[in-house]
C-alpha positions as CSV (number, residue, x, y, z in Angstrom):
1,M,-0.3,0.2,-0.1
2,I,2.6,2.6,1.2
3,R,4.5,1.1,-2.6
4,E,1.0,2.1,-3.7
5,V,0.6,5.9,-2.3
6,L,4.3,6.8,-3.2
7,D,4.6,5.2,-6.5
8,R,8.3,4.7,-5.7
9,E,10.2,2.1,-2.6
10,P,9.8,3.8,0.8
11,N,12.9,4.6,2.3
12,S,13.6,4.0,6.1
13,L,12.2,6.8,7.7
14,E,8.8,6.8,5.5
15,L,9.1,3.1,6.8
16,A,9.2,4.2,10.3
17,L,6.4,7.5,9.8
18,Y,4.1,5.0,8.6
19,G,4.4,2.4,11.2
20,V,3.4,4.2,14.1
21,M,0.9,6.5,12.0
22,W,-0.8,3.3,10.2
23,S,-0.6,1.4,14.0
24,E,-3.5,0.5,15.2
25,H,-3.4,2.9,18.2
26,C,-3.5,6.0,15.6
27,S,-5.4,5.0,12.7
28,Y,-8.2,3.2,14.2
29,K,-7.6,0.4,11.3
30,S,-9.7,-1.8,12.7
31,S,-12.2,0.4,13.8
32,R,-13.2,2.8,11.9
33,I,-16.0,1.1,9.7
34,H,-17.8,0.4,12.9
35,L,-17.6,3.9,15.1
36,R,-19.4,5.5,11.5
37,R,-22.4,4.3,12.7
38,L,-22.2,6.4,15.9
39,P,-24.6,9.8,16.2
40,T,-22.6,12.3,16.4
41,E,-24.9,15.6,15.9
42,G,-26.9,17.6,18.2
43,A,-27.2,21.7,18.2
44,H,-25.4,22.2,20.5
45,V,-22.3,20.2,19.7
46,L,-19.7,22.7,18.5
47,V,-17.1,20.0,17.3
48,G,-17.3,16.4,17.3
49,P,-14.9,13.4,16.8
50,G,-12.3,13.6,14.7
51,E,-10.3,16.7,16.3
52,N,-8.4,16.9,20.0
53,A,-11.7,16.7,21.8
54,G,-15.8,17.2,21.1
55,V,-17.2,20.6,22.7
56,I,-20.1,21.4,23.2
57,D,-22.3,24.9,23.7
58,A,-22.8,24.7,27.7
59,G,-24.6,28.4,27.2
60,D,-23.9,31.7,28.6
61,G,-21.4,32.2,25.5
62,I,-19.6,28.7,27.3
63,A,-18.0,26.1,25.6
64,V,-17.3,23.0,27.2
65,A,-14.4,20.1,25.5
66,I,-13.9,17.1,27.0
67,R,-12.4,13.5,25.8
68,I,-11.6,10.6,27.4
69,E,-8.3,8.2,26.7
70,S,-6.4,4.4,27.8
71,H,-3.0,4.5,28.6
72,N,-3.4,0.9,29.3
73,H,-0.4,-0.8,28.1
74,P,2.1,1.5,29.3
75,S,0.5,1.2,32.3
76,A,1.1,-2.6,32.9
77,I,4.9,-2.1,32.0
78,E,5.4,1.4,34.2
79,P,2.3,1.6,36.4
80,Y,3.2,5.1,37.3
81,Q,4.8,6.3,34.1
82,G,2.2,4.9,31.9
83,A,-0.7,7.0,34.6
84,A,1.4,10.0,34.8
85,T,1.7,10.3,31.4
86,G,-2.0,9.4,30.5
87,V,-3.3,12.3,32.5
88,G,-0.3,14.7,31.2
89,G,-1.9,13.4,27.3
90,I,-5.8,14.6,28.0
91,L,-4.7,18.1,29.5
92,R,-3.3,18.3,26.4
93,D,-6.1,17.2,24.3
94,V,-8.9,19.3,26.3
95,F,-6.4,23.2,26.2
96,T,-5.6,22.1,22.9
97,M,-9.3,23.2,22.0
98,G,-8.8,26.7,23.7
99,A,-10.2,25.2,26.8
100,R,-9.0,25.4,30.6
101,P,-8.3,22.3,32.2
102,L,-11.3,21.6,34.8
103,A,-11.3,18.4,35.6
104,V,-9.8,15.0,35.3
105,M,-12.0,11.6,36.1
106,D,-10.2,7.7,36.5
107,P,-11.9,4.8,35.2
108,L,-9.2,2.0,36.7
109,F,-9.0,-2.1,35.9
110,F,-7.1,-4.3,37.8
111,G,-6.9,-8.1,38.4
112,E,-7.9,-9.2,41.9
113,L,-6.2,-8.0,44.8
114,S,-5.4,-11.4,45.9
115,D,-2.5,-11.0,44.0
116,A,0.5,-9.1,44.9
117,R,1.5,-7.6,41.2
118,Q,-2.3,-6.2,41.8
119,R,-1.0,-3.9,44.4
120,W,2.4,-2.8,42.9
121,L,0.1,-1.7,39.5
122,V,-2.6,-0.6,42.0
123,E,-0.2,1.4,44.0
124,G,1.7,2.8,40.5
125,V,-0.9,4.1,38.9
126,V,-3.4,5.5,41.6
127,S,0.4,7.1,42.3
128,G,0.8,8.3,38.8
129,I,-2.6,10.2,38.3
130,S,-2.2,11.9,42.2
131,G,1.4,12.8,41.7
132,Y,0.7,14.3,38.0
133,G,-3.4,15.4,38.6
134,N,-2.1,17.3,41.9
135,S,0.8,18.4,40.8
136,V,-0.2,20.4,37.4
137,G,-3.1,21.2,39.6
138,V,-6.1,20.0,38.0
139,P,-8.5,18.3,40.3
140,T,-9.5,14.7,40.2
141,I,-13.5,14.0,40.2
142,G,-14.2,10.8,40.1
143,G,-14.0,8.1,37.8
144,E,-14.8,4.2,39.2
145,L,-12.3,1.1,39.9
146,T,-13.0,-2.5,39.0
147,F,-11.2,-5.9,39.8
148,D,-11.8,-9.3,37.8
149,D,-9.1,-11.8,37.2
150,C,-9.8,-10.6,33.6
151,Y,-7.5,-7.2,34.0
152,A,-4.9,-8.9,35.8
153,S,-2.6,-8.9,33.2
154,N,-4.1,-5.7,31.1
155,P,-5.1,-3.9,33.5
156,L,-6.9,-0.8,32.4
157,V,-6.3,3.3,33.3
158,N,-8.5,5.1,31.7
159,V,-8.6,8.8,31.5
160,L,-11.4,11.3,31.4
161,C,-10.6,15.1,31.1
162,C,-13.1,18.1,30.6
163,G,-12.7,21.9,29.9
164,A,-14.2,25.3,29.7
165,L,-13.4,28.0,27.5
166,P,-15.5,31.5,25.8
167,T,-16.9,30.1,22.9
168,E,-15.2,32.5,20.5
169,R,-11.6,31.6,21.9
170,L,-12.6,27.4,20.5
171,V,-9.7,26.9,17.5
172,L,-8.6,23.8,15.6
173,G,-5.7,21.5,15.0
174,V,-5.6,23.2,11.6
175,A,-2.4,24.4,9.5
176,S,-3.0,27.3,7.3
177,G,-1.6,30.5,5.5
178,V,1.3,29.5,3.1
179,G,4.6,31.1,4.4
180,N,3.4,30.7,8.4
181,L,5.1,28.6,10.8
182,A,5.7,25.6,12.9
183,V,6.5,26.4,16.1
184,L,7.5,23.2,18.4
185,L,6.4,24.1,22.4
186,G,7.2,23.1,25.5
187,S,9.6,19.7,26.2
188,S,12.8,18.7,24.4
189,T,12.3,15.8,22.0
190,G,14.2,12.1,23.9
191,R,13.5,8.8,23.1
192,D,11.6,7.8,26.1
193,G,8.3,7.7,24.2
194,I,10.0,6.1,21.0
195,G,7.0,2.9,19.8
196,G,5.0,4.3,22.7
197,V,1.6,4.0,22.4
198,S,1.8,4.5,18.7
199,V,2.9,0.8,18.6
200,L,3.1,-0.5,21.6
201,A,-0.8,-0.9,21.9
202,S,-1.2,-2.3,19.0
203,A,-0.1,-5.8,20.3
204,G,-0.6,-7.6,23.2
205,F,1.3,-9.4,25.8
206,D,2.9,-13.0,24.8
207,G,3.1,-14.0,28.9
208,A,0.2,-15.4,29.8
209,D,0.6,-14.4,33.3
210,G,1.6,-10.8,32.6
211,A,5.4,-11.4,33.4
212,E,6.8,-10.2,30.0
213,S,4.7,-6.8,31.3
214,L,7.2,-6.0,33.2
215,D,10.0,-6.7,30.2
216,D,12.8,-4.0,30.5
217,A,12.7,-4.3,27.0
218,K,9.5,-2.1,27.0
219,R,10.5,-0.3,29.6
220,P,12.0,2.7,27.1
221,S,8.6,2.4,25.4
222,V,6.7,4.6,28.1
223,Q,7.0,8.2,28.4
224,V,7.9,9.9,30.8
225,G,6.5,12.8,32.2
226,D,7.0,16.8,34.1
227,P,3.7,18.0,36.0
228,Y,5.8,21.3,36.1
229,E,6.7,22.0,32.5
230,E,2.7,20.5,31.7
231,K,1.6,24.0,34.1
232,R,4.0,26.0,32.3
233,L,3.0,25.0,29.4
234,I,-1.1,25.3,29.7
235,E,-0.8,29.0,30.7
236,A,1.5,29.7,27.5
237,C,-0.7,27.7,25.4
238,L,-4.1,29.4,26.9
239,A,-2.4,33.1,26.8
240,L,-1.5,32.0,23.3
241,L,-4.7,32.2,22.0
242,D,-6.2,35.4,24.1
243,D,-3.5,37.0,22.7
244,G,-4.7,36.0,19.0
245,L,-1.4,34.9,18.1
246,V,-2.0,31.6,17.3
247,V,-3.4,30.1,13.7
248,G,-3.7,26.8,14.7
249,I,-3.1,24.5,17.3
250,Q,-2.1,20.6,18.1
251,D,-0.7,18.5,20.7
252,L,2.0,15.9,20.6
253,G,0.7,12.5,21.6
254,G,0.9,9.5,20.3
255,A,3.4,9.4,16.9
256,G,4.8,12.1,17.7
257,I,5.9,15.8,15.6
258,V,5.2,12.8,12.3
259,C,1.3,12.7,13.9
260,A,1.0,16.5,14.2
261,T,2.5,18.2,11.7
262,S,0.9,15.7,8.8
263,E,-3.1,16.1,10.8
264,T,-2.0,20.0,11.0
265,A,-0.7,20.0,7.6
266,A,-3.7,16.7,6.0
267,R,-6.7,19.2,7.5
268,G,-5.3,22.5,5.5
269,G,-5.0,20.8,2.7
270,V,-1.4,22.5,2.9
271,G,2.0,21.2,2.9
272,M,4.1,21.3,5.6
273,D,8.9,21.2,5.7
274,V,10.0,20.1,8.7
275,D,13.8,20.8,9.9
276,V,14.9,17.2,11.9
277,S,18.1,19.2,12.6
278,A,16.2,22.5,13.7
279,I,14.3,20.2,16.8
280,P,16.1,19.9,20.8
281,L,17.1,17.4,21.7
282,R,18.2,15.6,25.4
283,E,19.9,12.9,24.1
284,A,23.1,13.1,21.5
285,G,22.9,11.2,18.4
286,M,19.2,10.6,17.9
287,E,18.3,9.0,14.1
288,P,16.0,11.1,12.0
289,F,13.2,8.4,12.9
290,E,13.4,8.5,16.8
291,I,13.3,13.0,16.2
292,M,10.4,12.2,14.6
293,T,8.5,9.5,16.3
294,S,9.5,9.9,19.8
295,E,6.5,10.9,22.4
296,S,8.0,12.6,24.5
297,Q,5.3,14.6,26.9
298,E,4.3,17.9,27.1
299,R,4.5,19.3,23.7
300,M,2.8,21.3,21.5
301,L,2.7,22.2,18.0
302,A,1.5,26.1,16.9
303,I,0.5,27.3,13.9
304,I,1.6,31.4,13.8
305,T,2.6,33.9,11.2
306,P,6.2,35.1,10.4
307,E,5.0,38.4,12.0
308,N,3.8,37.1,15.8
309,W,7.0,35.0,15.9
310,D,8.9,37.9,18.3
311,A,6.1,38.1,20.6
312,V,5.1,34.5,20.6
313,A,9.3,34.0,21.6
314,K,8.1,36.6,24.3
315,L,5.4,35.4,25.3
316,C,6.4,32.1,25.8
317,A,10.0,32.7,27.4
318,K,7.7,34.6,30.0
319,W,6.6,30.9,31.1
320,E,9.8,29.7,30.7
321,V,8.4,27.4,27.4
322,R,10.7,26.8,25.0
323,A,9.3,28.2,21.8
324,T,11.1,26.6,18.6
325,V,10.8,27.2,14.2
326,I,10.5,24.3,13.1
327,G,9.1,24.1,10.1
328,H,7.5,26.0,8.0
329,V,3.2,26.1,6.1
330,V,4.4,25.4,1.7
331,E,2.4,25.2,-1.2
332,P,0.6,21.7,-1.7
333,T,2.4,20.1,-4.5
334,I,0.2,19.3,-7.7
335,D,0.5,16.0,-9.5
336,E,0.6,14.6,-12.9
337,N,-3.1,14.7,-12.5
338,G,-3.4,18.6,-11.5
339,R,-4.7,18.1,-8.5
340,A,-3.2,19.5,-4.8
341,V,-1.3,17.0,-2.6
342,A,-0.2,18.5,0.6
343,M,3.1,16.7,1.1
344,L,5.0,16.5,4.5
345,R,8.4,16.7,4.2
346,V,11.7,16.0,6.5
347,R,15.1,17.5,5.7
348,Q,18.2,18.1,7.1
349,G,18.1,22.1,7.1
350,F,15.0,24.5,6.5
351,D,16.7,24.1,2.1
352,G,18.7,21.1,3.4
353,E,18.3,17.6,1.9
354,I,14.6,15.8,2.5
355,L,15.2,13.5,4.1
356,A,11.5,12.1,3.8
357,E,8.3,13.2,1.4
358,V,5.0,11.6,1.9
359,P,1.3,13.1,1.2
360,A,0.4,14.2,4.9
361,S,-2.9,12.7,3.8
362,S,-1.7,9.2,3.4
363,L,-0.7,9.6,6.7
364,A,-3.3,11.2,8.6
365,D,-5.8,9.8,6.7
366,E,-5.7,7.0,4.7
367,A,-4.6,4.1,6.6
368,P,-5.7,0.6,5.8
369,L,-9.2,0.4,6.7
370,Y,-10.2,-3.5,7.5
371,D,-13.4,-4.9,7.6
372,R,-12.3,-8.0,9.7
373,P,-13.8,-11.0,10.5
374,M,-17.1,-11.5,13.1
375,S,-18.6,-14.2,14.6
376,R,-20.5,-14.9,17.7
377,P,-18.5,-17.0,20.2
378,A,-19.3,-21.0,19.8
379,D,-19.8,-20.6,23.6
380,L,-22.3,-17.7,24.5
381,D,-25.3,-19.8,24.0
382,A,-23.9,-22.1,27.0
383,I,-23.1,-19.0,29.3
384,N,-26.5,-17.7,28.7
385,A,-27.9,-20.5,29.8
386,D,-26.3,-20.7,33.0
387,D,-28.1,-18.3,34.5
388,P,-28.2,-17.6,38.1
389,S,-31.1,-16.4,38.7
390,D,-32.7,-20.1,38.2
391,D,-30.8,-21.0,41.5
392,E,-32.3,-20.6,45.0
393,P,-29.9,-18.5,46.6
394,V,-27.9,-20.3,49.4
395,G,-25.8,-18.4,52.4
396,S,-26.1,-15.5,54.8
397,P,-28.0,-12.5,53.0
398,N,-26.1,-9.9,55.7
399,D,-23.0,-12.1,54.3
400,D,-23.4,-11.5,51.3
401,L,-24.3,-7.5,51.4
402,L,-20.9,-6.9,53.4
403,D,-19.1,-8.1,51.0
404,L,-20.4,-6.6,48.1
405,L,-19.3,-3.7,50.2
406,V,-16.6,-1.0,49.2
407,D,-15.4,2.5,49.7
408,P,-13.1,3.4,47.0
409,A,-12.2,6.3,48.8
410,W,-8.6,5.0,49.5
411,V,-8.1,6.1,45.5
412,Y,-10.0,9.5,45.5
413,R,-7.7,10.7,49.2
414,Q,-4.8,10.6,47.4
415,Y,-6.6,13.3,44.3
416,D,-6.8,16.5,45.2
417,S,-10.6,17.1,43.9
418,Q,-10.8,20.6,45.3
419,L,-8.2,22.3,42.7
420,F,-10.0,25.9,41.5
421,L,-13.0,25.9,44.2
422,N,-15.5,24.7,41.5
423,T,-16.5,21.0,42.9
424,V,-19.4,20.7,44.8
425,V,-19.8,17.2,44.9
426,G,-16.6,15.5,44.6
427,P,-15.6,11.6,44.3
428,G,-17.9,8.7,46.0
429,R,-20.8,10.1,44.6
430,D,-23.6,8.8,41.9
431,A,-21.3,11.6,39.5
432,A,-19.5,14.5,40.0
433,L,-20.7,18.2,39.7
434,L,-18.9,21.4,38.8
435,R,-19.4,25.2,38.8
436,L,-19.3,26.1,36.0
437,G,-16.6,29.7,36.2
438,G,-13.0,29.9,36.2
439,P,-10.4,32.6,34.7
440,G,-11.7,33.9,31.6
441,L,-15.2,32.8,32.0
442,P,-18.1,34.7,31.3
443,Y,-20.2,34.7,34.7
444,S,-23.1,31.9,35.0
445,E,-24.9,30.2,37.2
446,R,-24.7,27.0,35.5
447,G,-23.3,23.8,36.9
448,I,-21.0,20.6,34.4
449,A,-22.0,17.1,35.9
450,L,-19.2,14.1,34.5
451,S,-20.1,10.7,35.3
452,T,-17.5,7.2,33.6
453,D,-19.7,4.2,33.8
454,S,-18.6,0.2,33.1
455,N,-20.4,-3.0,33.7
456,P,-18.1,-5.8,31.6
457,R,-20.2,-7.6,33.2
458,W,-23.1,-6.8,31.0
459,C,-21.2,-7.1,28.2
460,A,-19.3,-10.3,28.4
461,L,-23.1,-11.5,28.1
462,D,-24.5,-9.6,25.7
463,P,-21.9,-6.7,24.3
464,R,-24.8,-4.9,22.0
465,T,-27.3,-4.3,25.7
466,G,-24.3,-3.8,27.5
467,T,-23.7,-1.1,26.4
468,S,-27.3,0.2,25.8
469,L,-27.3,0.2,29.7
470,T,-24.6,1.5,30.9
471,V,-25.0,4.9,28.9
472,A,-28.7,4.8,30.8
473,E,-26.2,4.1,33.5
474,S,-24.5,7.1,33.2
475,V,-26.8,9.0,32.5
476,A,-28.9,8.1,35.5
477,N,-25.4,8.7,37.1
478,L,-26.1,12.4,36.2
479,A,-30.1,13.0,37.3
480,C,-28.7,12.0,40.3
481,V,-27.3,15.7,40.8
482,G,-29.8,17.3,38.7
483,A,-28.1,17.0,35.6
484,T,-29.6,16.6,32.0
485,A,-27.2,14.5,30.3
486,K,-25.5,16.6,26.9
487,A,-22.9,14.6,25.1
488,V,-21.1,11.0,25.0
489,V,-17.5,10.7,25.0
490,N,-15.9,6.8,24.9
491,C,-13.3,4.9,25.5
492,L,-13.9,1.3,24.0
493,N,-11.6,-1.2,25.7
494,F,-11.3,-5.0,24.2
495,G,-8.7,-7.6,23.6
496,N,-7.3,-9.1,20.0
497,P,-9.0,-7.7,16.7
498,E,-7.7,-10.6,15.4
499,H,-9.3,-12.3,17.1
500,P,-13.4,-12.4,15.1
501,E,-15.0,-13.2,18.6
502,V,-13.4,-9.8,19.7
503,M,-14.1,-7.7,16.4
504,W,-18.2,-9.3,17.1
505,Q,-17.9,-8.3,20.8
506,L,-16.8,-4.9,19.2
507,S,-19.7,-3.7,16.6
508,E,-22.0,-5.2,18.9
509,S,-21.2,-2.6,21.6
510,I,-20.3,-0.3,19.2
511,D,-24.3,-1.2,17.7
512,G,-25.8,-0.7,21.6
513,M,-24.1,2.7,22.7
514,T,-25.1,3.6,19.1
515,E,-29.5,2.8,20.3
516,A,-28.7,4.5,23.7
517,C,-28.0,7.3,21.8
518,L,-30.4,7.5,19.3
519,G,-33.4,6.5,22.2
520,L,-32.3,8.6,25.1
521,G,-31.3,11.7,22.5
522,L,-27.7,12.3,23.1
523,P,-24.4,12.5,20.5
524,V,-21.0,10.5,21.0
525,I,-18.8,14.0,20.4
526,G,-15.5,11.7,20.6
527,G,-13.6,8.8,21.9
528,N,-11.1,6.4,21.4
529,V,-10.3,3.1,20.9
530,S,-8.0,0.5,23.2
531,L,-7.2,-2.7,21.5
532,Y,-5.0,-5.9,22.2
533,N,-5.6,-5.9,25.4
534,E,-4.8,-9.2,25.5
535,S,-2.0,-11.6,27.5
536,G,-0.8,-15.5,26.2
537,G,-4.0,-15.2,23.7
538,H,-6.9,-14.1,26.1
539,D,-8.8,-11.7,26.1
540,I,-10.3,-9.3,28.6
541,D,-14.1,-8.7,28.7
542,P,-15.5,-6.0,26.7
543,T,-15.4,-2.5,28.3
544,P,-16.7,0.3,26.9
545,V,-16.5,2.8,29.4
546,V,-19.4,5.3,28.8
547,G,-18.5,9.5,29.7
548,L,-21.2,11.7,30.4
549,L,-20.9,15.0,30.5
550,G,-24.8,17.1,31.5
551,V,-25.4,20.3,32.5
552,V,-28.1,21.8,35.5
553,E,-29.1,25.2,34.2
554,S,-29.4,27.3,37.3
555,L,-26.7,26.0,40.5
556,V,-27.1,27.7,42.8
557,A,-27.8,25.2,45.8
558,P,-25.8,22.1,46.1
559,P,-27.9,18.9,45.6
560,P,-29.2,16.5,48.3
561,G,-26.8,13.4,48.2
562,W,-27.2,10.1,50.1
563,G,-27.2,11.6,53.6
564,W,-31.5,10.6,54.8
565,R,-32.9,12.1,57.4
566,E,-34.7,11.0,60.9
567,G,-38.5,9.8,59.9
568,D,-37.7,10.4,56.4
569,D,-39.6,7.7,54.1
570,I,-37.7,5.8,51.6
571,V,-39.1,5.0,48.5
572,L,-37.8,3.6,45.5
573,V,-38.7,5.7,42.1
574,G,-39.0,3.8,38.5
575,T,-39.6,0.1,37.7
576,R,-39.0,-2.8,40.2
577,H,-39.0,-5.3,37.6
578,A,-37.6,-5.8,34.8
579,N,-38.1,-5.7,31.7
580,S,-36.9,-9.3,31.1
581,Q,-37.5,-13.0,30.9
582,Y,-36.7,-12.6,34.7
583,R,-37.9,-10.3,37.2
584,F,-34.9,-9.3,38.8
585,P,-32.1,-10.8,36.3
586,L,-29.0,-12.3,38.7
587,G,-26.5,-12.6,35.8
588,G,-23.9,-10.4,35.3
589,T,-24.2,-9.2,38.2
590,R,-21.8,-8.0,41.3
591,W,-23.0,-10.9,43.5
592,A,-22.7,-13.7,40.8
593,T,-19.5,-12.9,39.8
594,R,-18.0,-13.3,43.4
595,R,-19.4,-16.1,44.0
596,G,-17.8,-17.5,40.1
597,R,-21.2,-17.3,38.3
598,R,-19.8,-15.3,34.6
599,G,-23.3,-16.9,33.7
600,G,-26.8,-15.5,32.5
601,H,-28.6,-12.5,31.4
602,V,-29.3,-9.3,30.9
603,P,-32.1,-7.2,30.9
604,N,-33.8,-5.4,27.8
605,F,-32.9,-2.4,27.3
606,D,-35.6,0.5,27.3
607,A,-35.2,3.7,26.5
608,E,-38.7,5.4,26.6
609,T,-39.1,3.7,30.2
610,L,-35.8,4.6,31.3
611,A,-35.8,8.1,30.0
612,A,-38.9,8.6,32.6
613,A,-37.9,7.9,35.4
614,I,-33.9,9.2,34.7
615,D,-36.1,12.7,33.2
616,F,-38.3,13.1,36.3
617,V,-35.2,12.8,38.9
618,A,-33.4,14.6,36.5
619,G,-36.2,17.7,37.3
620,E,-36.5,16.8,40.8
621,I,-33.1,17.5,41.7
622,A,-32.7,20.6,38.8
623,S,-35.2,22.0,41.4
624,I,-33.2,21.9,44.6
625,C,-29.8,22.9,43.0
626,A,-32.1,26.0,41.4
627,G,-33.0,27.2,45.0
628,V,-36.9,26.1,45.1
629,S,-37.7,24.1,48.6
630,S,-38.5,20.5,47.9
631,D,-39.5,17.4,50.3
632,V,-36.4,15.7,48.7
633,T,-34.0,15.1,51.0
634,A,-31.8,12.2,49.3
635,V,-31.4,10.1,46.5
636,H,-28.9,7.2,45.1
637,D,-28.9,5.7,41.7
638,V,-29.4,2.0,41.7
639,G,-26.2,0.7,40.3
640,A,-23.3,-2.3,40.8
641,G,-24.6,-4.3,44.0
642,G,-28.1,-4.2,43.1
643,L,-30.7,-2.1,45.4
644,A,-29.4,-3.6,49.1
645,T,-26.3,-2.0,48.1
646,A,-28.4,1.0,47.5
647,L,-29.3,0.8,50.7
648,A,-25.9,0.7,52.5
649,E,-24.3,2.8,51.2
650,M,-26.9,5.3,52.1
651,V,-26.8,3.9,55.6
652,A,-23.1,3.7,55.6
653,V,-22.6,7.9,54.9
654,S,-25.8,8.9,56.9
655,Q,-25.3,6.9,60.0
656,L,-28.5,5.8,59.9
657,G,-30.5,2.8,59.9
658,A,-33.6,2.6,57.9
659,G,-36.7,-0.2,58.2
660,I,-37.1,-1.6,55.1
661,V,-40.8,-4.3,53.9
662,E,-40.4,-7.6,52.6
663,L,-38.4,-7.6,49.4
664,E,-39.0,-10.5,46.7
665,G,-35.8,-12.5,48.1
666,H,-32.5,-12.7,47.3
667,A,-32.5,-11.6,43.8
668,E,-34.0,-8.5,44.7
669,L,-31.3,-7.4,46.9
670,F,-28.4,-8.3,44.7
671,S,-30.1,-8.0,40.9
672,E,-29.1,-4.7,38.7
673,F,-30.4,-3.1,36.0
674,P,-31.4,1.1,35.2
675,G,-33.7,3.4,35.9
676,R,-34.2,3.4,39.2
677,F,-33.2,5.3,42.3
678,V,-33.8,5.6,46.1
679,M,-35.4,8.7,47.2
680,T,-36.5,10.1,50.3
681,T,-38.9,12.2,51.0
682,N,-40.4,14.1,54.4
683,D,-43.7,14.8,52.7
684,V,-44.0,11.5,50.8
685,D,-48.0,12.2,49.6
686,A,-47.1,15.0,47.6
687,F,-43.7,13.2,46.1
688,V,-45.7,10.1,44.7
689,A,-48.5,12.8,43.3
690,R,-45.7,14.4,41.1
691,A,-44.4,10.8,40.3
692,D,-47.8,10.2,39.3
693,V,-48.0,12.9,36.6
694,A,-45.0,12.6,35.0
695,G,-45.7,8.6,34.5
696,V,-42.8,7.5,36.7
697,P,-44.3,4.7,39.1
698,V,-42.8,4.8,42.9
699,T,-42.9,1.8,45.5
700,H,-42.7,3.2,49.5
701,L,-39.5,0.7,51.0
702,G,-40.0,1.9,54.4
703,T,-39.1,4.5,57.1
704,V,-35.8,6.3,57.6
705,G,-34.2,6.1,61.7
706,G,-32.6,4.0,64.5
707,A,-28.9,2.6,64.5
708,V,-30.0,-1.0,62.2
709,L,-30.6,-1.5,59.1
710,R,-32.9,-4.4,58.7
711,I,-34.8,-5.7,54.7
712,G,-37.4,-7.8,55.8
713,S,-36.8,-10.9,57.5
714,M,-33.6,-10.9,55.5
715,I,-31.3,-8.6,55.9
716,N,-30.1,-7.1,59.6
717,L,-26.7,-4.9,59.9
718,S,-25.8,-3.3,62.5
719,V,-25.3,1.0,61.2
720,D,-21.5,0.2,62.3
721,E,-21.4,-3.1,60.6
722,V,-22.0,-1.8,57.4
723,A,-19.8,1.9,57.7
724,S,-17.1,-0.1,59.4
725,R,-16.5,-2.2,57.1
726,R,-17.5,-0.1,53.8
727,R,-15.2,1.8,54.7
728,G,-12.1,-0.3,55.5
729,A,-12.8,-3.4,52.5
730,L,-10.7,-1.8,50.2
731,E,-7.8,-1.0,52.8
732,E,-7.9,-4.8,54.6
733,S,-7.5,-6.1,50.8
734,L,-4.6,-3.8,50.0
735,A,-2.8,-4.7,53.5
736,A,-3.3,-8.5,52.8
737,V,-0.7,-8.5,49.4
738,G,1.9,-9.9,50.4
């Protein structure tokens, strides 16, 4: 294919450029054909997929940029730097749009903590995220923490970032204006990260036990981060944009300089000449292919006019950020058919020898497009048939409930969640909530809410429906802080795409996301695909992570949270029974998985029923955020662990017990399906009347009070037992590892 593009033999440098740009990680060559099916348009969408970050109009002259990425393979090899540079990269994706990064979230997936290596991974990844995020000055306000054996050799480290900007400051990564300068901003270029995420994330690990992920030969492929350089780079770039000194700007992530120069040139339809000898280096003797493909961190490429160079250099010097002219925008080449071709040329000197000459669009936009074979797993029918919902549960419901209680506070207490002082609802709740404000932004009373969700247990049983339900779960989480969902981003984590079963899972998940987004009226404005998450031929369970961005129209008071009050009535809002063959399905639940039961069926996706409950709850909480008096005193989405776990979490937070009516057996305690909320009210008649008008069912569950959580005849636990178990579960698991 490269010979056909060039109409000649490529040289070794050109092969290196194509090698990184046509890698799975950079080109999405196995997934692009499927991603096209996702809905991407909406009246409030300013920038959709294809740019560094998606952007929506949030109102009041403010735009919000959001992006999610993965740093899975680097984190498996070197957890601290792998996770740290994942944070650095996602921050650059956001501020390259002109947005100041406001918040980070981190969905994390590891093997079971009974293995010592998992503790090393957990502590390294969490330290990397906190070390970078805290130092650069961006709060980490939420995420997820999942433990399952399928991630033992392939941990997943996904990072989401959200930022805000005045709408007029929005800028794209486009090169234009013949004669304009390509200026490299930030760090010097080294050998760290050569063949980094571009190549490292485009193949699985050979070692079935993950030992190969510790191979010293792979460590140089992991980038090394410097959060203080990143902080200066953020401020310098935003100042350049405020002063109107930049024509276009692009971050340097996967594939380094070749990626930034080819993408900006291709988008602008112009040529780009790059002087490899002008690029500041931190190591001697680097070859041109190393310089062009290094993924050294904290670097940006700005396109500026020559007359602005002095002002750019002065401003960068103020922020102690290196600025170097490394290239020029040039006229496109006219080929033998009279067509203009934007060429990327790598030179030794601005007017020196041409070391490589390739069409920029062939690197950035014309990678191979694979329609890989797909097949439904041959054993999936048998897995679905082994449904735990068919069995009569045995054992103590008290013990089962305590086993499911895990507070991720040990993780999020490593993070500063209050930087900027915009955080209204921080980590540990259904969704995070921020005031929409900050330096350089118009005044606004609006808020923005963020949630990340995944359910690989559902998706392993039915990737299409499981992904639809995951989207619904994330929208429900936003409703708990009064937000209306506006946009979706996704991080699609899957195994080896050369396995037909994996490609089937990916395609089905994309169709499930499409169905949910169309049913709930949501655009997908960006995302990431991480493939080859396998070791020794064993693929991870399909793990699509959904990031949701929502808006609260008026945020003058905080939402009620989980802390119910003495004497409150407890109600279940939403349908009590799942719309499926089982009233209370246990397939894909945490309860079943903890008992080694990984089979069964998941509930059906019903957009109309889900939307009715979600919209009602969002409206109730939004009115509280707007300062309207309400009888609602607490709200919590029924998510992982089911109804019993949601009730126990509210007991632990409030330190108040509850008396709950008899439920329909073990299954109702622990079944999982979205669209249900535990809410408390001090005027149950008025609350039920409003729900009736909205057409949303309400079930009276009981009353808050006392020092015991009692659920019918099945659960009887003291508040102290519930709170201490939830508080100490994660720390005890970590401490138990030798």
